[in-house]
MMTF fields as JSON, N, C-alpha, C and O atoms, coordinates in Angstrom:
{
  "mmtfVersion": "1.0.0",
  "mmtfProducer": "UNKNOWN",
  "numBonds": 347,
  "numAtoms": 348,
  "numGroups": 87,
  "numChains": 1,
  "numModels": 1,
  "chainsPerModel": [1],
  "groupsPerChain": [87],
  "chainIdList": ["A"],
  "bondAtomList": [4, 2, 8, 6, 12, 10, 16, 14, 20, 18, 24, 22, 28, 26, 32, 30, 36, 34, 40, 38, 44, 42, 48, 46, 52, 50, 56, 54, 60, 58, 64, 62, 68, 66, 72, 70, 76, 74, 80, 78, 84, 82, 88, 86, 92, 90, 96, 94, 100, 98, 104, 102, 108, 106, 112, 110, 116, 114, 120, 118, 124, 122, 128, 126, 132, 130, 136, 134, 140, 138, 144, 142, 148, 146, 152, 150, 156, 154, 160, 158, 164, 162, 168, 166, 172, 170, 176, 174, 180, 178, 184, 182, 188, 186, 192, 190, 196, 194, 200, 198, 204, 202, 208, 206, 212, 210, 216, 214, 220, 218, 224, 222, 228, 226, 232, 230, 236, 234, 240, 238, 244, 242, 248, 246, 252, 250, 256, 254, 260, 258, 264, 262, 268, 266, 272, 270, 276, 274, 280, 278, 284, 282, 288, 286, 292, 290, 296, 294, 300, 298, 304, 302, 308, 306, 312, 310, 316, 314, 320, 318, 324, 322, 328, 326, 332, 330, 336, 334, 340, 338, 344, 342],
  "bondOrderList": [1, 1, 1, 1, 1, 1, 1, 1, 1, 1, 1, 1, 1, 1, 1, 1, 1, 1, 1, 1, 1, 1, 1, 1, 1, 1, 1, 1, 1, 1, 1, 1, 1, 1, 1, 1, 1, 1, 1, 1, 1, 1, 1, 1, 1, 1, 1, 1, 1, 1, 1, 1, 1, 1, 1, 1, 1, 1, 1, 1, 1, 1, 1, 1, 1, 1, 1, 1, 1, 1, 1, 1, 1, 1, 1, 1, 1, 1, 1, 1, 1, 1, 1, 1, 1, 1],
  "groupList": [{"groupName": "UNK", "atomNameList": ["N", "CA", "C", "O"], "elementList": ["N", "C", "C", "O"], "formalChargeList": [0, 0, 0, 0], "bondAtomList": [1, 0, 2, 1, 3, 2], "bondOrderList": [1, 1, 2], "singleLetterCode": "X", "chemCompType": "L-PEPTIDE LINKING"}],
  "groupTypeList": [0, 0, 0, 0, 0, 0, 0, 0, 0, 0, 0, 0, 0, 0, 0, 0, 0, 0, 0, 0, 0, 0, 0, 0, 0, 0, 0, 0, 0, 0, 0, 0, 0, 0, 0, 0, 0, 0, 0, 0, 0, 0, 0, 0, 0, 0, 0, 0, 0, 0, 0, 0, 0, 0, 0, 0, 0, 0, 0, 0, 0, 0, 0, 0, 0, 0, 0, 0, 0, 0, 0, 0, 0, 0, 0, 0, 0, 0, 0, 0, 0, 0, 0, 0, 0, 0, 0],
  "groupIdList": [1, 2, 3, 4, 5, 6, 7, 8, 9, 10, 11, 12, 13, 14, 15, 16, 17, 18, 19, 20, 21, 22, 23, 24, 25, 26, 27, 28, 29, 30, 31, 32, 33, 34, 35, 36, 37, 38, 39, 40, 41, 42, 43, 44, 45, 46, 47, 48, 49, 50, 51, 52, 53, 54, 55, 56, 57, 58, 59, 60, 61, 62, 63, 64, 65, 66, 67, 68, 69, 70, 71, 72, 73, 74, 75, 76, 77, 78, 79, 80, 81, 82, 83, 84, 85, 86, 87],
  "secStructList": [7, 7, 7, 7, 7, 6, 6, 7, 3, 3, 3, 3, 3, 7, 7, 7, 7, 7, 7, 1, 1, 1, 7, 1, 7, 7, 7, 3, 3, 3, 3, 3, 7, 6, 2, 2, 2, 2, 2, 2, 2, 2, 2, 7, 7, 7, 7, 7, 7, 6, 6, 7, 7, 7, 1, 7, 7, 7, 1, 7, 6, 6, 6, 1, 7, 5, 7, 6, 6, 2, 2, 2, 2, 1, 1, 1, 7, 7, 1, 1, 6, 6, 6, 6, 1, 7, 7],
  "xCoordList": [-42.901, -42.953, -45.152, -45.968, -45.01, -46.468, -47.131, -46.403, -48.41, -49.474, -50.097, -50.392, -50.256, -51.058, -52.361, -52.736, -52.955, -54.697, -55.164, -54.904, -55.884, -56.087, -57.239, -58.369, -56.276, -57.168, -56.013, -56.138, -55.036, -54.227, -53.593, -53.719, -52.11, -50.839, -50.063, -50.832, -49.099, -48.203, -47.456, -46.816, -47.692, -46.357, -45.728, -46.555, -44.687, -44.0, -44.743, -45.412, -44.576, -45.067, -44.304, -43.693, -43.564, -42.793, -43.471, -44.365, -42.453, -43.108, -42.211, -41.461, -42.054, -40.779, -41.901, -43.044, -41.534, -41.33, -40.345, -39.301, -40.633, -39.824, -39.405, -38.651, -39.328, -38.559, -37.547, -36.793, -37.241, -36.111, -35.115, -34.089, -35.341, -34.547, -34.185, -33.511, -35.023, -35.148, -35.349, -36.442, -34.247, -34.345, -34.926, -35.089, -35.251, -36.291, -37.534, -37.807, -37.719, -38.713, -38.779, -37.974, -39.888, -40.559, -41.389, -42.522, -40.39, -41.614, -41.966, -41.559, -43.009, -43.585, -44.352, -44.678, -44.557, -44.788, -46.518, -46.853, -47.764, -49.189, -50.078, -49.751, -50.919, -51.368, -52.3, -52.777, -52.42, -53.782, -54.114, -53.663, -55.134, -55.534, -54.998, -55.05, -54.371, -53.555, -53.942, -53.103, -55.647, -55.709, -55.11, -54.38, -55.18, -54.77, -53.061, -52.581, -52.437, -50.975, -50.66, -50.013, -51.902, -51.356, -51.071, -50.097, -52.512, -52.923, -52.272, -52.119, -51.624, -50.775, -49.333, -48.823, -48.847, -48.025, -48.406, -47.371, -49.112, -49.115, -49.886, -49.621, -50.708, -50.934, -50.468, -51.072, -49.228, -48.908, -49.778, -49.473, -51.025, -52.353, -52.196, -51.953, -52.459, -52.352, -53.01, -54.166, -52.409, -53.336, -54.057, -54.047, -54.469, -55.002, -54.344, -54.392, -54.014, -53.587, -55.09, -55.854, -55.071, -56.969, -56.275, -56.974, -55.105, -55.327, -55.067, -54.263, -56.106, -55.786, -54.691, -55.114, -53.629, -52.562, -52.695, -52.701, -52.83, -52.807, -51.173, -50.66, -50.664, -49.284, -48.723, -49.357, -48.444, -47.678, -46.886, -46.117, -46.741, -45.71, -44.305, -44.35, -43.429, -42.182, -41.148, -40.057, -41.264, -40.037, -40.805, -41.8, -39.817, -39.562, -40.632, -40.076, -42.053, -42.195, -41.784, -42.049, -40.968, -40.208, -39.258, -38.461, -38.909, -37.952, -38.069, -37.468, -39.142, -39.873, -41.385, -42.474, -41.303, -41.528, -43.585, -43.949, -44.315, -46.249, -46.603, -46.104, -47.455, -48.02, -48.907, -49.386, -48.847, -49.587, -51.094, -52.105, -50.837, -52.609, -53.239, -54.427, -52.556, -52.67, -53.217, -54.358, -52.202, -52.489, -52.828, -52.378, -54.167, -54.78, -56.004, -56.969, -55.842, -57.248, -57.791, -58.932, -56.23, -56.436, -57.001, -57.941, -56.376, -56.766, -58.248, -58.543, -58.63, -60.357, -59.533, -60.201, -58.566, -58.971, -59.193, -59.152, -59.513, -59.733, -58.218, -57.165, -58.646, -57.293, -56.975, -57.98, -55.891, -55.311, -56.485, -57.526, -55.298, -55.736, -56.988, -57.103, -57.846, -59.107, -60.228, -61.402, -59.429, -61.095, -61.713, -62.201, -62.018, -62.96, -62.909, -63.84, -61.434, -61.283, -60.905, -60.46, -61.035, -59.69, -58.215, -57.343, -58.175, -56.427, -55.773, -54.58],
  "yCoordList": [72.702, 74.874, 74.3, 73.397, 75.419, 75.456, 75.551, 75.715, 75.425, 76.198, 77.225, 77.337, 78.17, 79.317, 80.1, 80.466, 80.252, 79.973, 81.372, 81.352, 82.49, 83.485, 83.927, 84.2, 83.766, 84.294, 83.182, 82.998, 82.675, 81.346, 82.087, 82.965, 81.821, 81.278, 80.483, 80.43, 80.072, 79.17, 80.012, 81.018, 79.285, 80.004, 78.684, 77.952, 78.598, 77.805, 77.617, 78.49, 76.489, 75.974, 75.763, 74.829, 76.051, 75.735, 75.078, 75.477, 73.395, 72.793, 72.014, 71.484, 71.711, 70.918, 69.903, 70.226, 68.84, 67.261, 66.249, 66.222, 65.312, 64.585, 63.761, 64.607, 63.185, 62.107, 60.773, 61.095, 59.519, 59.054, 58.628, 58.004, 58.904, 58.369, 59.029, 58.976, 60.18, 61.821, 62.739, 63.082, 63.346, 65.218, 65.614, 64.712, 66.727, 66.421, 68.165, 69.182, 68.058, 69.248, 68.63, 67.912, 69.135, 68.722, 70.493, 70.966, 70.876, 72.208, 71.879, 71.441, 72.437, 72.566, 73.881, 74.729, 73.928, 75.431, 74.918, 73.929, 76.074, 75.291, 76.467, 77.633, 76.292, 77.047, 77.679, 76.962, 79.389, 79.77, 81.01, 81.264, 82.053, 82.474, 83.667, 84.14, 84.625, 85.513, 87.1, 87.643, 87.611, 88.42, 88.233, 89.165, 87.017, 86.104, 86.854, 87.464, 86.7, 86.518, 87.942, 88.357, 88.893, 90.398, 90.672, 90.979, 90.343, 90.688, 90.421, 91.298, 89.034, 88.231, 89.138, 89.257, 89.685, 90.546, 91.81, 91.996, 92.728, 93.61, 93.606, 94.561, 92.652, 92.515, 91.569, 91.467, 90.683, 89.362, 88.222, 87.219, 88.879, 87.149, 85.771, 85.857, 84.692, 83.815, 83.058, 82.909, 82.916, 82.07, 80.805, 80.394, 80.239, 79.008, 78.234, 78.85, 77.254, 76.936, 75.959, 75.873, 75.284, 74.702, 73.049, 72.354, 73.0, 71.593, 71.816, 71.176, 73.432, 73.453, 74.015, 74.384, 73.89, 74.82, 76.061, 77.155, 75.688, 77.514, 77.836, 77.414, 79.134, 78.886, 81.234, 81.094, 81.936, 82.867, 82.71, 81.774, 83.179, 82.577, 84.112, 85.273, 83.244, 84.403, 83.968, 84.467, 82.823, 81.953, 82.784, 83.506, 82.341, 82.015, 80.658, 79.575, 80.57, 79.609, 78.7, 77.619, 79.928, 78.834, 78.379, 78.0, 78.207, 77.001, 75.544, 74.471, 76.125, 74.658, 73.666, 74.213, 72.406, 71.157, 72.013, 72.974, 70.937, 72.683, 70.96, 69.869, 71.248, 70.228, 68.974, 69.118, 67.894, 66.985, 67.43, 67.618, 67.476, 67.46, 68.649, 68.522, 70.087, 71.652, 70.758, 70.611, 70.464, 69.922, 68.815, 68.425, 68.17, 67.369, 67.882, 67.881, 68.452, 69.936, 70.391, 70.384, 70.976, 71.921, 70.842, 71.033, 70.275, 69.886, 68.585, 67.45, 69.305, 68.429, 67.076, 66.725, 66.373, 64.716, 64.683, 65.726, 63.129, 63.248, 63.245, 62.653, 64.291, 63.879, 62.374, 61.759, 61.934, 61.004, 59.765, 59.895, 58.352, 57.429, 56.66, 56.1, 56.683, 55.741, 56.843, 56.668, 57.814, 58.435, 59.102, 59.595, 59.489, 60.522, 61.63, 62.28, 62.343, 63.679, 63.718, 64.784, 62.979, 63.49, 63.343, 62.85, 63.924, 63.432, 62.307, 62.076],
  "zCoordList": [-63.966, -63.344, -62.985, -63.165, -62.516, -61.218, -62.971, -63.95, -63.018, -63.991, -63.232, -62.042, -64.553, -63.698, -64.103, -65.216, -62.824, -63.802, -62.62, -61.418, -63.339, -63.323, -61.353, -60.946, -61.028, -59.511, -58.314, -57.103, -59.209, -58.403, -58.591, -59.445, -57.289, -57.994, -56.531, -55.571, -56.366, -55.205, -54.506, -54.809, -53.264, -52.667, -51.395, -50.85, -51.176, -50.339, -49.056, -48.503, -48.668, -47.539, -46.754, -47.274, -45.25, -44.48, -43.317, -42.571, -43.403, -42.294, -41.881, -42.702, -40.214, -39.642, -39.381, -39.056, -39.527, -38.953, -38.699, -39.351, -37.686, -36.927, -37.984, -38.463, -38.437, -39.02, -38.799, -37.881, -39.221, -38.326, -39.826, -39.557, -41.225, -42.68, -43.431, -44.459, -42.463, -44.596, -44.019, -43.569, -43.92, -43.505, -42.242, -41.421, -41.943, -40.508, -41.441, -40.804, -42.069, -42.901, -44.528, -45.122, -44.906, -45.819, -46.676, -46.581, -47.28, -48.382, -50.011, -51.087, -49.291, -51.146, -51.499, -50.668, -52.635, -53.483, -53.635, -54.288, -52.672, -52.47, -53.411, -53.192, -54.199, -55.161, -53.761, -52.882, -53.834, -53.28, -53.945, -55.062, -53.108, -54.347, -54.428, -53.293, -55.356, -55.677, -54.549, -53.83, -54.73, -53.735, -52.627, -52.289, -51.679, -50.334, -50.459, -49.504, -51.564, -51.353, -50.773, -49.812, -52.462, -51.782, -49.684, -48.997, -49.396, -48.59, -47.643, -46.794, -47.449, -46.543, -46.27, -45.156, -47.403, -47.858, -47.194, -46.553, -46.925, -46.772, -45.141, -44.411, -44.69, -43.556, -42.61, -41.542, -42.909, -42.804, -41.998, -41.353, -42.358, -42.056, -43.475, -44.679, -42.624, -42.891, -44.702, -45.099, -45.01, -46.337, -46.425, -45.265, -46.905, -46.616, -48.816, -49.881, -48.621, -50.315, -50.069, -49.108, -51.47, -51.884, -50.554, -49.816, -50.723, -49.77, -48.763, -48.087, -48.185, -47.275, -45.588, -44.493, -45.952, -45.687, -45.16, -45.724, -43.684, -43.33, -42.427, -41.391, -43.864, -42.598, -43.47, -44.516, -43.526, -43.699, -44.642, -44.424, -45.537, -47.001, -46.447, -46.039, -46.744, -46.609, -47.212, -46.937, -48.28, -49.453, -50.523, -50.463, -51.702, -53.159, -53.547, -53.366, -54.043, -54.291, -55.794, -56.32, -56.054, -57.469, -57.073, -57.931, -55.721, -55.645, -55.171, -55.137, -54.845, -54.549, -54.717, -54.548, -55.011, -56.062, -55.555, -54.878, -56.376, -55.858, -55.0, -55.276, -54.112, -53.071, -54.186, -55.311, -53.363, -54.506, -54.243, -54.92, -53.336, -53.017, -53.533, -53.832, -53.75, -53.895, -55.856, -56.293, -56.371, -57.377, -58.18, -59.257, -57.06, -57.912, -57.732, -58.496, -56.325, -56.142, -57.305, -57.769, -57.856, -58.728, -60.598, -61.369, -60.604, -61.479, -61.146, -61.52, -60.53, -60.53, -59.839, -58.867, -59.964, -59.441, -58.002, -57.349, -57.268, -56.103, -55.144, -55.381, -53.809, -52.923, -51.946, -51.589, -51.624, -50.977, -52.059, -52.705, -51.645, -51.82, -52.244, -53.334, -51.352, -51.329, -52.319, -52.646, -52.552, -53.535, -53.57, -54.586, -51.996, -51.428, -51.341, -50.865, -51.922, -51.78, -49.873, -49.448, -49.233, -48.27, -48.056, -48.77, -46.839, -47.008, -46.329, -46.526]
}
């Protein structure tokens, strides 16, 4: 279950990728500022997740696992394998 923090919430990402061995897409719930979620719902403008993903949310975030990069950023851990904070 995603952590709840004042000012942050999670939203699902819809990303289409081409894979040769496992499905054709990958979906995550991302951490996004709550005020931006409301703005996006009203205006249809894209939101920006902690990990940098930009999209217009349309699905229930509780149906998806939390993005590992958003989770690491939220917890204050380095993103990526080299520890320098890059994806």
